[in-house]
C-alpha positions in Angstrom: -36.6 -93.5 -46.0 -33.8 -91.0 -45.7 -36.3 -88.2 -44.7 -34.9 -85.7 -47.2 -37.7 -83.4 -48.3 -35.7 -80.9 -50.4 -38.0 -79.9 -53.3 -37.7 -81.5 -56.6 -41.4 -81.0 -57.2 -42.8 -78.7 -54.5 -45.9 -79.8 -52.6 -47.5 -76.4 -53.5 -47.2 -77.3 -57.3 -48.7 -80.7 -56.8 -51.6 -79.1 -54.9 -52.1 -76.6 -57.8 -52.3 -79.5 -60.2 -54.7 -81.5 -58.1 -56.9 -78.3 -57.8 -56.9 -78.1 -61.6 -57.8 -81.8 -62.0 -60.7 -81.4 -59.5 -62.0 -78.2 -61.3 -61.8 -79.8 -64.7 -63.6 -83.0 -63.5 -66.3 -80.9 -61.9 -66.8 -79.0 -65.1 -67.1 -82.3 -67.0 -69.3 -83.8 -64.2 -66.8 -86.7 -63.8 -66.2 -88.1 -60.3 -62.5 -88.2 -59.3 -62.7 -89.8 -55.8 -59.0 -90.3 -55.2 -58.0 -86.9 -56.6 -60.4 -85.2 -54.2 -58.9 -87.2 -51.2 -55.3 -86.4 -52.4 -56.1 -82.7 -52.7 -57.4 -82.7 -49.1 -54.2 -84.5 -47.9 -52.1 -81.9 -49.7 -54.2 -79.1 -48.3 -53.5 -80.5 -44.8 -49.7 -80.5 -45.6 -49.9 -76.9 -46.8 -51.7 -75.8 -43.7 -48.7 -77.2 -41.7 -46.3 -75.1 -43.7 -44.9 -77.9 -45.9 -45.8 -76.3 -49.2 -42.2 -75.5 -50.2 -41.0 -79.0 -49.4 -41.0 -81.9 -51.8 -44.4 -83.5 -52.4 -43.0 -86.6 -50.5 -43.2 -84.4 -47.4 -46.9 -85.5 -47.4 -45.6 -88.5 -45.4 -45.3 -86.1 -42.4 -49.0 -85.6 -42.4 -49.6 -89.3 -42.6 -47.1 -89.9 -39.8 -49.0 -87.4 -37.6 -52.3 -89.0 -38.3 -51.1 -92.5 -37.5 -48.5 -91.6 -34.8 -46.0 -93.7 -36.7 -42.7 -92.4 -38.1 -41.5 -93.7 -41.5 -37.7 -94.3 -41.2 -34.9 -96.7 -42.0 
């Protein structure tokens, strides 16, 4: 992984979309287990100030949780 997180689709925008998915699913009373987990992961990334980076910057949160760095 070349560790380039320049936005092509900002993490904040992906979070907004996941928020809409979860709200719509709640309205329809449809469980969306993985969308809920994904939203929480994106929320963690936003809390770390990564919202303006590409959505692939989510890997930074996973690296911190596992204490493993993804690299070439």
